[in-house]
C-alpha positions as CSV (number, residue, x, y, z in Angstrom):
1,M,-20.9,-73.4,86.8
2,T,-17.7,-75.8,88.8
3,A,-18.4,-77.7,91.9
4,G,-16.6,-77.3,94.8
5,V,-13.4,-76.3,94.6
6,Q,-10.5,-79.0,95.0
7,K,-6.4,-79.0,94.8
8,Q,-5.5,-80.4,91.1
9,T,-3.4,-84.0,91.5
10,A,-0.3,-84.3,90.0
11,H,-1.6,-86.9,87.6
12,E,-4.4,-84.7,86.3
13,R,-1.5,-81.6,85.7
14,R,0.8,-84.3,83.7
15,K,-2.1,-85.2,81.8
16,G,-2.9,-81.8,80.6
17,E,0.5,-81.0,80.1
18,S,0.9,-84.1,77.7
19,A,-2.0,-83.2,75.6
20,L,-1.1,-79.9,75.2
21,S,2.0,-80.5,72.5
22,E,0.1,-83.0,70.7
23,F,-3.4,-80.2,70.4
24,A,-1.1,-77.7,69.5
25,D,0.5,-79.4,66.3
26,Y,-3.2,-80.7,65.5
27,V,-4.3,-76.8,65.9
28,E,-1.4,-76.1,63.5
29,K,-2.9,-78.9,60.7
30,Q,-6.3,-77.4,61.2
31,Q,-5.7,-74.0,60.3
32,K,-4.3,-74.8,57.1
33,N,-7.9,-75.7,56.5
34,R,-9.3,-72.7,57.5
35,S,-12.5,-72.1,55.8
36,S,-13.3,-68.9,53.2
37,A,-16.6,-68.2,55.1
38,G,-17.2,-64.6,54.8
39,R,-14.6,-63.8,52.3
40,A,-15.7,-64.7,48.9
41,G,-14.7,-68.3,48.6
42,S,-11.1,-66.9,48.8
43,V,-7.9,-68.2,50.4
44,A,-7.7,-67.0,54.0
45,P,-5.2,-66.5,55.9
46,S,-4.4,-68.6,59.5
47,D,-4.1,-67.0,63.2
48,S,-0.4,-67.3,62.7
49,G,-0.5,-65.5,59.4
50,Y,-0.1,-68.9,57.5
51,S,-1.8,-68.7,53.7
52,T,-4.2,-71.9,53.9
53,Q,-5.4,-73.0,50.6
54,S,-7.9,-76.2,51.8
55,T,-5.8,-79.3,49.8
56,Q,-6.9,-83.2,50.0
57,Y,-3.9,-84.7,50.9
58,E,-1.8,-84.6,54.3
59,E,1.3,-82.4,54.1
60,H,4.9,-83.2,55.3
61,A,6.8,-80.3,55.8
62,E,9.9,-82.6,57.2
63,L,9.8,-83.9,53.6
64,D,10.3,-80.8,51.6
65,I,14.1,-80.5,51.7
66,L,13.9,-83.7,49.2
67,D,12.6,-80.9,46.7
68,S,15.6,-79.1,47.1
69,L,18.4,-82.1,46.9
70,N,18.6,-82.4,43.3
71,L,17.8,-86.0,43.5
72,A,16.1,-86.2,40.0
73,E,18.1,-89.0,37.7
74,T,18.7,-86.1,34.8
75,S,19.2,-82.9,36.4
76,T,20.1,-80.2,33.8
77,Q,21.0,-77.6,36.5
78,V,24.6,-75.8,36.3
79,R,26.5,-77.1,39.2
80,L,27.0,-73.7,41.6
81,K,30.8,-74.7,41.9
82,D,30.9,-73.9,38.0
83,L,28.8,-70.8,38.2
84,L,31.3,-69.6,41.4
85,L,34.9,-70.2,40.0
86,D,34.2,-69.4,36.4
87,S,36.6,-67.3,34.8
88,G,36.3,-68.2,31.4
89,E,35.2,-66.3,28.3
90,D,31.3,-66.9,29.6
91,A,32.2,-65.4,32.9
92,E,29.9,-62.8,32.5
93,V,27.1,-65.0,31.5
94,T,27.7,-67.3,34.5
95,L,27.8,-64.3,36.9
96,Q,24.4,-63.2,35.4
97,Q,22.9,-66.9,36.5
98,L,24.5,-66.6,39.6
99,S,22.5,-63.6,40.3
100,E,19.3,-65.2,39.3
101,V,20.1,-67.9,41.7
102,L,20.6,-65.3,44.7
103,Q,17.4,-63.4,43.7
104,K,15.5,-66.5,43.8
105,R,16.9,-67.5,47.3
106,M,16.4,-64.0,48.4
107,L,12.8,-63.9,47.4
108,E,12.4,-67.2,49.7
109,G,13.9,-65.7,52.2
110,N,11.8,-62.0,52.0
111,G,15.0,-60.4,50.9
112,E,17.5,-61.7,52.5
113,T,19.6,-65.3,52.2
114,L,22.0,-67.4,54.4
115,F,24.5,-68.8,51.6
116,D,26.9,-71.7,52.1
117,L,29.8,-71.0,50.4
118,G,31.8,-74.3,50.1
119,Q,28.9,-76.5,49.8
120,E,26.3,-77.4,47.0
121,D,22.4,-77.6,47.4
122,N,22.6,-81.2,47.8
123,G,25.2,-81.0,50.8
124,E,28.2,-82.2,48.5
125,S,31.6,-80.2,49.9
126,M,32.9,-78.3,47.0
127,S,36.6,-78.7,48.3
128,F,37.4,-74.9,47.9
129,S,41.6,-74.4,48.4
130,K,41.9,-71.4,49.8
131,E,42.3,-69.4,46.6
132,Q,39.2,-70.9,44.8
133,W,37.3,-69.7,47.9
134,D,38.6,-66.0,47.5
135,V,37.6,-66.4,43.8
136,A,34.1,-67.6,45.0
137,L,33.8,-64.6,47.4
138,D,34.7,-61.9,44.8
139,R,32.0,-63.6,42.5
140,I,29.2,-63.4,45.5
141,R,29.9,-60.3,46.1
142,R,29.8,-58.5,42.7
143,A,26.5,-61.1,42.0
144,A,25.1,-59.5,45.1
145,K,25.9,-55.8,43.9
146,V,23.8,-56.6,40.8
147,L,21.1,-57.5,43.0
148,Q,21.8,-54.2,45.2
149,A,22.7,-56.5,47.9
150,E,25.4,-56.7,50.7
151,C,27.2,-59.7,51.8
152,Q,28.4,-60.1,55.2
153,I,30.8,-62.9,56.8
154,L,29.3,-64.4,59.0
155,M,32.2,-67.5,59.6
156,T,34.9,-69.2,57.8
157,R,36.9,-72.6,58.1
158,N,39.8,-72.9,57.0
159,V,40.2,-69.6,55.6
160,G,41.4,-67.1,58.5
161,G,40.6,-64.1,59.6
162,P,38.4,-62.9,62.7
163,E,35.5,-64.8,61.8
164,E,37.5,-68.1,61.7
165,V,35.7,-71.2,63.7
166,E,37.1,-74.2,65.2
167,K,37.0,-77.4,62.5
168,V,34.6,-80.2,62.6
169,N,36.5,-82.1,61.5
170,E,40.5,-82.3,61.4
171,K,41.1,-84.1,57.8
172,D,39.0,-81.8,56.0
173,K,41.3,-79.0,54.7
174,S,39.0,-77.5,52.5
175,S,37.7,-73.9,52.9
176,A,33.8,-73.2,53.4
177,G,31.6,-70.3,55.1
178,K,28.6,-69.1,56.1
179,I,27.7,-65.4,54.2
180,M,24.4,-63.3,55.1
181,I,23.4,-61.8,51.7
182,R,21.0,-59.3,52.4
183,Q,19.0,-56.9,49.6
184,E,18.9,-53.1,50.2
185,P,15.2,-52.2,50.5
186,E,14.0,-49.7,47.4
187,T,11.4,-48.2,49.6
188,P,10.2,-48.5,53.7
189,E,7.8,-51.0,52.5
190,D,10.3,-53.4,51.2
191,V,12.0,-53.6,55.0
192,I,12.1,-57.2,56.5
193,E,10.1,-57.4,59.4
194,T,9.9,-59.9,62.5
195,R,7.6,-59.4,65.2
196,I,9.1,-60.8,68.5
197,A,7.0,-61.1,71.7
198,V,9.1,-60.6,75.0
199,V,7.5,-62.7,78.1
200,G,8.9,-63.8,81.9
201,N,7.6,-63.4,85.0
202,V,7.9,-59.8,87.1
203,D,11.4,-58.9,87.8
204,A,13.0,-60.9,85.0
205,G,14.5,-58.0,83.3
206,K,12.4,-57.6,80.3
207,S,12.2,-53.9,79.7
208,T,15.9,-53.5,81.0
209,M,17.3,-56.1,78.2
210,L,15.2,-54.1,75.5
211,G,16.6,-51.0,76.6
212,V,20.2,-52.5,76.5
213,L,19.4,-53.7,72.9
214,V,17.8,-51.2,71.3
215,K,20.1,-48.1,72.9
216,G,23.2,-50.0,72.7
217,G,24.5,-48.5,76.1
218,L,24.6,-51.0,79.5
219,D,22.1,-50.6,82.3
220,D,23.5,-49.3,85.8
221,G,21.9,-52.1,88.2
222,R,19.5,-49.9,89.1
223,G,16.7,-50.0,86.3
224,K,18.5,-47.0,84.0
225,A,17.9,-48.6,80.9
226,R,14.3,-49.4,81.0
227,V,13.0,-46.2,81.5
228,N,12.6,-44.9,77.8
229,L,10.4,-48.3,77.4
230,F,8.0,-47.2,79.9
231,R,4.2,-45.9,78.4
232,H,3.2,-44.4,82.1
233,K,4.0,-42.3,84.9
234,H,3.1,-45.2,87.4
235,E,5.2,-47.8,85.2
236,V,8.4,-45.4,85.9
237,E,7.6,-45.5,89.7
238,T,7.3,-49.3,90.5
239,G,9.4,-50.3,87.4
240,R,7.0,-52.8,86.2
241,T,5.2,-52.8,82.9
242,S,1.4,-53.0,82.7
243,S,1.1,-52.3,79.2
244,V,1.9,-53.6,75.8
245,G,5.1,-51.5,75.0
246,M,6.5,-51.5,71.6
247,E,10.2,-51.3,70.7
248,I,12.2,-51.5,67.2
249,M,15.6,-52.7,66.2
250,G,17.0,-52.3,63.1
251,F,20.0,-54.0,60.9
252,D,21.6,-52.7,57.8
253,T,22.6,-54.6,54.6
254,H,26.0,-55.1,56.1
255,G,24.4,-56.5,59.6
256,N,25.5,-53.7,61.7
257,T,23.0,-52.8,64.8
258,V,21.1,-48.8,63.6
259,A,22.2,-46.9,66.4
260,S,23.1,-43.0,67.1
261,N,27.0,-42.1,66.5
262,V,26.0,-40.1,69.8
263,P,26.2,-42.3,73.1
264,G,23.2,-42.6,75.1
265,R,20.8,-40.8,72.5
266,K,18.0,-43.1,71.3
267,L,16.9,-42.8,67.6
268,S,13.9,-42.0,66.3
269,W,11.1,-45.0,64.8
270,E,11.8,-43.0,61.5
271,E,15.4,-42.3,61.6
272,I,15.9,-46.6,62.4
273,G,13.4,-47.3,59.6
274,K,14.8,-45.5,57.1
275,R,18.5,-46.8,57.8
276,S,17.2,-50.3,58.2
277,A,17.3,-53.3,55.6
278,K,15.8,-55.6,58.5
279,V,13.8,-54.6,61.6
280,I,13.0,-56.6,64.5
281,S,9.7,-55.2,66.6
282,F,9.6,-55.9,70.0
283,T,6.2,-56.4,72.0
284,D,7.2,-55.9,75.7
285,L,4.6,-57.4,77.7
286,A,3.6,-57.2,81.2
287,G,5.1,-60.5,83.8
288,H,2.7,-59.4,86.8
289,E,-0.1,-61.9,87.4
290,R,-2.5,-58.8,87.7
291,Y,-1.9,-57.9,84.0
292,L,-2.1,-61.6,82.4
293,R,-5.0,-60.5,80.5
294,T,-3.2,-57.5,78.7
295,T,-0.3,-60.0,78.3
296,V,-2.4,-62.7,76.6
297,F,-4.1,-59.7,74.6
298,G,-0.7,-58.6,73.6
299,L,0.6,-62.1,72.5
300,L,-2.1,-63.3,70.0
301,S,-3.1,-59.6,68.9
302,S,0.8,-58.8,67.7
303,S,0.6,-62.3,65.6
304,P,4.6,-62.8,66.5
305,N,6.4,-64.7,64.4
306,Y,8.7,-65.3,67.8
307,C,8.6,-65.5,71.3
308,L,11.5,-64.3,73.8
309,L,11.1,-65.8,77.5
310,M,13.0,-64.1,80.1
311,V,14.0,-65.8,82.9
312,A,15.9,-64.4,86.2
313,A,19.1,-66.4,87.1
314,N,18.4,-66.1,91.1
315,N,14.9,-66.4,90.7
316,G,14.1,-69.4,88.1
317,L,11.3,-70.3,86.4
318,I,8.5,-69.2,88.5
319,G,5.1,-67.5,88.7
320,M,3.9,-66.4,85.6
321,S,6.7,-67.4,83.3
322,K,5.6,-71.0,83.4
323,E,2.1,-69.5,82.3
324,H,3.7,-67.5,79.4
325,L,5.8,-70.4,78.0
326,G,2.5,-72.2,78.0
327,I,0.6,-69.8,75.9
328,A,3.5,-69.6,73.8
329,L,3.7,-73.4,73.3
330,A,-0.4,-73.6,72.9
331,L,-0.2,-70.9,70.1
332,N,3.2,-72.6,68.5
333,V,5.2,-70.1,68.4
334,P,9.2,-70.7,68.3
335,V,10.6,-70.2,71.4
336,M,14.0,-68.6,72.5
337,V,14.9,-68.1,76.4
338,V,17.4,-65.9,78.2
339,I,18.5,-66.0,81.5
340,T,19.4,-62.6,82.7
341,K,21.0,-61.4,86.0
342,I,24.0,-63.9,85.7
343,D,26.2,-61.2,87.2
344,I,24.5,-61.3,90.5
345,C,23.6,-64.9,90.4
346,P,25.8,-67.0,92.2
347,P,27.2,-70.3,90.1
348,Q,24.9,-73.2,92.4
349,I,22.1,-71.0,92.1
350,L,22.4,-70.5,88.1
351,Q,22.7,-74.3,88.1
352,Q,19.8,-74.8,89.7
353,T,17.9,-72.8,87.4
354,I,19.6,-74.2,83.8
355,S,18.5,-77.9,85.7
356,Q,14.8,-76.5,86.0
357,L,14.5,-75.1,82.4
358,T,16.2,-77.7,80.8
359,R,13.3,-80.2,82.8
360,I,10.5,-78.1,81.8
361,L,11.6,-77.6,77.8
362,K,12.1,-81.3,77.8
363,S,9.2,-82.0,79.4
364,P,6.0,-84.1,77.3
365,G,3.9,-80.3,77.0
366,A,6.9,-78.9,75.9
367,R,9.2,-81.6,73.8
368,K,12.0,-78.9,73.3
369,I,15.3,-79.5,72.5
370,P,17.3,-76.6,74.8
371,I,20.7,-75.6,73.2
372,F,22.9,-73.3,75.3
373,I,24.8,-71.0,73.2
374,K,28.3,-69.8,74.2
375,S,30.2,-68.7,71.3
376,R,29.3,-67.0,67.9
377,Q,30.0,-70.4,66.2
378,D,26.8,-71.6,68.3
379,T,24.5,-68.6,67.9
380,I,24.9,-68.9,63.9
381,E,24.3,-72.5,63.5
382,T,21.3,-72.6,66.2
383,A,19.8,-69.6,64.4
384,T,20.1,-71.0,61.1
385,Q,18.3,-74.2,62.2
386,F,15.6,-72.4,63.9
387,V,13.4,-73.4,61.4
388,S,12.7,-76.3,63.3
389,Q,10.6,-75.5,65.9
390,R,11.8,-78.2,68.3
391,I,14.9,-76.3,68.5
392,C,14.9,-73.6,71.9
393,P,18.5,-71.7,71.5
394,V,19.2,-70.6,75.6
395,F,21.5,-67.3,76.1
396,Q,22.7,-66.3,79.3
397,V,23.6,-62.6,79.5
398,S,24.2,-59.8,81.4
399,N,22.5,-56.4,80.8
400,V,25.1,-54.6,83.4
401,T,28.8,-56.3,82.2
402,G,27.3,-56.6,78.6
403,E,28.2,-60.5,79.0
404,S,27.2,-62.7,75.5
405,L,24.7,-59.4,74.3
406,D,26.8,-59.4,71.6
407,L,25.3,-63.0,70.5
408,V,22.1,-62.1,71.1
409,R,22.6,-59.1,68.7
410,T,24.1,-61.9,65.9
411,F,21.5,-64.4,66.9
412,L,18.5,-61.6,65.9
413,N,20.4,-60.2,62.8
414,I,20.4,-63.9,61.5
415,L,17.1,-64.8,62.7
416,P,15.3,-66.2,59.6
417,H,11.6,-64.8,59.0
418,H,9.2,-67.0,60.3
419,G,5.7,-67.2,58.5
420,N,4.2,-67.4,55.0
421,Y,1.5,-64.9,54.2
422,D,-1.3,-64.6,51.4
423,A,-1.0,-60.9,50.0
424,E,-3.5,-62.1,46.9
425,A,-6.5,-63.3,49.1
426,P,-9.1,-60.4,50.0
427,F,-7.3,-57.9,52.3
428,E,-8.3,-58.6,56.2
429,F,-6.6,-56.2,58.7
430,H,-7.0,-57.1,63.1
431,V,-7.0,-53.8,65.2
432,N,-5.2,-53.7,68.2
433,D,-5.0,-50.3,69.4
434,T,-6.8,-47.5,68.6
435,F,-5.6,-43.5,68.9
436,S,-6.9,-40.0,68.4
437,V,-4.1,-37.9,66.8
438,P,-4.4,-33.9,66.7
439,F,-5.3,-32.6,63.0
440,V,-5.1,-36.3,61.8
441,G,-8.2,-38.0,63.1
442,T,-8.7,-41.7,64.2
443,V,-6.0,-43.9,63.9
444,V,-5.7,-47.9,64.1
445,S,-3.2,-49.9,64.6
446,G,-2.6,-53.7,63.9
447,V,-1.6,-56.4,61.5
448,V,-2.5,-56.9,58.1
449,K,-3.6,-60.7,58.1
450,S,-4.3,-61.2,54.6
451,G,-4.2,-59.2,51.1
452,M,-2.6,-55.8,50.2
453,I,-4.6,-52.4,50.9
454,H,-3.6,-48.8,49.6
455,A,-4.1,-45.4,50.8
456,G,-7.4,-44.1,49.7
457,D,-9.2,-47.7,49.2
458,A,-12.9,-47.5,50.7
459,V,-12.9,-50.3,53.8
460,L,-15.4,-51.6,56.1
461,I,-14.4,-51.4,59.8
462,G,-16.2,-53.3,62.5
463,P,-18.9,-54.7,64.1
464,D,-19.9,-52.3,66.6
465,S,-22.3,-53.7,69.1
466,L,-25.4,-54.3,67.3
467,G,-23.3,-56.4,64.4
468,Q,-23.1,-53.8,61.8
469,F,-19.9,-52.1,59.8
470,T,-19.4,-48.8,59.1
471,T,-17.8,-47.8,55.7
472,T,-14.8,-45.3,55.7
473,H,-11.9,-44.6,53.5
474,I,-8.0,-44.7,54.3
475,R,-6.6,-41.4,54.4
476,S,-3.0,-42.5,55.0
477,I,-0.9,-45.4,56.2
478,E,2.2,-45.4,58.2
479,R,4.5,-48.2,59.2
480,K,7.3,-47.9,61.8
481,R,5.9,-44.0,61.9
482,I,7.0,-43.8,58.3
483,P,4.4,-42.8,55.9
484,V,3.7,-45.5,52.8
485,P,1.2,-46.0,49.8
486,V,0.6,-49.3,50.2
487,C,0.9,-52.3,52.9
488,S,1.0,-55.9,52.2
489,A,-0.1,-59.5,54.0
490,G,2.1,-59.8,57.4
491,Q,3.2,-56.1,58.0
492,S,2.1,-54.0,61.3
493,A,0.6,-50.8,59.8
494,S,-1.2,-47.7,61.2
495,F,-4.4,-46.7,59.2
496,A,-5.5,-43.0,59.5
497,L,-9.5,-43.5,58.8
498,K,-11.8,-40.8,57.8
499,R,-15.0,-39.8,58.9
500,V,-14.7,-41.8,62.0
501,R,-14.5,-41.1,65.6
502,R,-12.2,-42.8,68.3
503,K,-15.2,-43.8,70.3
504,E,-17.0,-45.9,67.4
505,V,-13.9,-48.1,67.1
506,R,-12.1,-50.7,69.8
507,K,-9.5,-53.6,69.8
508,G,-10.9,-56.5,68.2
509,M,-12.5,-54.8,65.2
510,V,-11.6,-55.8,61.6
511,V,-10.9,-53.7,58.8
512,L,-12.5,-55.3,55.8
513,P,-12.4,-54.4,51.8
514,K,-16.0,-53.0,50.8
515,L,-18.2,-55.5,49.3
516,D,-21.5,-55.8,47.7
517,A,-22.7,-57.9,50.5
518,P,-22.0,-56.9,53.9
519,P,-19.5,-59.6,56.0
520,K,-21.3,-61.7,58.4
521,V,-20.6,-61.4,62.2
522,Y,-21.4,-64.5,64.9
523,R,-22.4,-64.5,68.3
524,E,-22.5,-68.2,68.3
525,F,-19.9,-70.7,67.4
526,I,-18.8,-74.0,67.7
527,A,-14.7,-74.9,68.5
528,E,-12.8,-77.7,69.6
529,V,-11.1,-77.3,72.7
530,L,-8.3,-78.7,75.0
531,I,-8.6,-77.8,78.9
532,L,-4.9,-77.7,80.0
533,S,-5.6,-76.7,83.5
534,H,-8.5,-76.7,85.7
535,A,-9.3,-77.8,89.4
536,T,-12.5,-79.1,88.9
537,T,-14.8,-80.4,85.9
538,I,-16.4,-77.6,83.4
539,K,-20.4,-77.8,82.3
540,T,-22.8,-75.9,80.5
541,K,-22.8,-72.2,81.4
542,Y,-19.7,-72.0,82.6
543,Q,-18.1,-68.5,81.5
544,A,-14.6,-67.7,80.8
545,M,-12.4,-64.8,79.3
546,L,-11.4,-65.9,75.7
547,H,-9.3,-64.1,73.6
548,V,-9.4,-65.1,69.4
549,G,-6.5,-62.8,68.1
550,P,-7.4,-59.1,69.0
551,I,-10.7,-60.2,70.3
552,S,-10.7,-60.2,74.0
553,Q,-14.6,-61.0,75.3
554,T,-16.4,-62.9,78.0
555,C,-17.8,-66.1,76.6
556,A,-20.4,-68.7,78.4
557,I,-20.4,-72.4,77.4
558,I,-23.9,-73.3,76.1
559,D,-23.2,-76.8,74.7
560,I,-20.9,-79.6,75.5
561,D,-20.5,-82.9,73.4
562,R,-20.6,-84.9,77.1
563,A,-21.8,-84.2,80.5
564,F,-19.0,-82.4,81.7
565,I,-15.1,-81.7,80.9
566,R,-12.0,-81.6,83.0
567,T,-8.2,-81.2,82.8
568,G,-6.9,-82.7,79.6
569,D,-10.1,-83.7,77.6
570,R,-10.5,-82.8,74.3
571,A,-14.3,-81.8,73.4
572,T,-16.2,-80.1,71.0
573,V,-18.4,-77.3,73.1
574,A,-20.3,-74.4,71.6
575,F,-19.9,-70.7,72.8
576,R,-21.6,-67.6,72.9
577,F,-20.1,-64.1,73.2
578,V,-22.0,-62.2,76.0
579,Q,-21.7,-58.6,74.8
580,R,-21.6,-58.2,71.4
581,P,-21.5,-60.8,68.2
582,E,-17.9,-61.0,66.6
583,Y,-16.2,-61.4,63.0
584,L,-15.0,-65.3,63.1
585,A,-13.8,-67.7,60.6
586,V,-13.3,-71.6,61.1
587,G,-9.9,-72.3,61.7
588,D,-9.1,-69.0,63.7
589,R,-7.2,-70.4,67.0
590,I,-8.8,-69.2,70.9
591,L,-7.5,-69.3,74.1
592,F,-9.8,-69.0,77.0
593,R,-8.9,-68.4,80.6
594,E,-10.7,-67.6,84.2
595,G,-7.9,-67.5,86.8
596,R,-5.8,-70.8,86.7
597,T,-8.3,-72.3,84.2
598,K,-6.7,-72.2,80.7
599,G,-8.0,-74.1,77.6
600,L,-6.7,-73.8,74.1
601,G,-8.9,-74.5,70.8
602,I,-9.9,-74.1,67.2
603,V,-13.2,-72.7,65.8
604,K,-14.6,-75.5,64.2
605,A,-18.0,-73.8,62.7
606,V,-20.0,-70.7,63.0
607,G,-23.4,-70.2,64.3
608,Y,-25.3,-72.6,66.6
609,D,-28.3,-74.5,66.0
610,A,-30.0,-75.2,69.6
611,S,-32.5,-78.2,68.0
612,K,-29.2,-80.2,67.3
613,P,-27.3,-80.3,70.6
614,L,-23.4,-81.8,70.3
615,D,-24.4,-84.2,73.1
616,P,-25.6,-87.3,71.7
617,H,-27.8,-88.2,74.7
618,A,-29.5,-84.6,74.8
619,R,-30.0,-85.4,71.1
620,N,-31.9,-88.5,71.4
621,E,-34.0,-86.9,74.7
622,T,-34.8,-84.1,72.0
623,N,-35.7,-86.4,69.4
624,E,-38.0,-88.4,72.0
625,G,-39.4,-85.5,73.2
626,G,-40.6,-84.5,69.7
627,A,-42.0,-87.9,69.0
């Protein structure tokens, strides 16, 4: 166990912060080598949802752009400009070719794409006149219609109209613009879904902000907007979230928010799902320190594509805000910040908050570039570049006056879908909540990590306290409370299970396809960890709460590759689950905490052989004793 408690020095704290960013990048790379243990040699998904086929070469994502620049000496492709302006005899043929270009781009963007009208793929300007731009826009709209897609003009230069923005270069007279092209989903399972986890300190305005975004009205300054999001009576009385709340926001093919025509009326999830082409799923998490375990569980189990950090302008980045930001950075999830309550905050206090936020985001632990968004142009350009995780957009809003809320909605509409999922791999589903529904039976909800599942399929759910799996069938599947026949990788869904009681299922279980060989579960595993913060030293027999996706269980350290570890150290550690064995795979990301102690890691091996200790000194002693 730990020695006497002593205060952590500033040097030790900086050591832990600077190690975080490097280790998070290392974990992201290691997840691409997640082994297929227990998955019949398949390609396994990583904890962030990325498909992870093992390869022998190192990938450089920053060089991927070179593939799209057509730098080959003999390019046989027809230039985009020719397709956009063709008005000759082959106009219909080139229109079909243009449709194929759009279809390819929309497949890459999960049903939507941002088209730079006036710019070639390699970045060259097409030098459109106003008349040519109008012709090209008409051709794009006709090509999109063939694909049952709609075009929304986001911004234009040298074109005129409400979407016109300032010129970058006064000498450049060519017309150009950005257009969002979004496909009409044929079925509810084709709807684009982006998951965003909302975190921040208590009283930062998380639930209020979501209430305003989703309902469309404004807050009265006394918590009117947040009441609809609360799940428990005590939450309404105290005004504080204590559970993991879920809320959805829909956008149609034209980029408009799906909302009720009647002021104040909130649409049901079914209505939003059926009318939307893109759905943003918000996970409303608790800000109070008392509910940190619930917040960490919500962050890991919902597999968010993005993290939205709320900061109250009059309080700054205090309390649990730093904890939540640290966890989001550890998970390598892109972060965006919203500064709320700017209507009641004095200007000098707001400036202090902005300075503090900038300092923390630029620190060695975060290595983010804060971009303060003030205009529609900033919003569109930042949203298109948000695939780079180094960028951190910062909004300043008021939920009472409605200031800058339209910029947040525009940003969420354009936000690219982040994450690649492997629908070809064997099915794997992580349970993050359980329900008992009258006349339906036991229902489990969660995220499909990989593969595809159909209603009626035979599956295994487990492990139970003995490490056993139960055979069952999927009675029905629902996404956003809409019945669907099939569900694939990357989607969140709920399954109704046949002949399974609710008390037999729990959070942290997995649903797997029924195979001849039963899945393997493990009580012990070896992980490479980084200690982010701890007051003293950590030795064997130390216990902490360990989070692996939706699994939350107390773990004991049974072996370390050295005598002890402290803040900023990277070490190989063997863990043992205290209560029951769990379903794990090499490459799973882990997070452990106990009070203020925080550690991040990645599973390197499942199972542990006590005859082969990790510490070389202990190994030598064992060998000598055996001799």
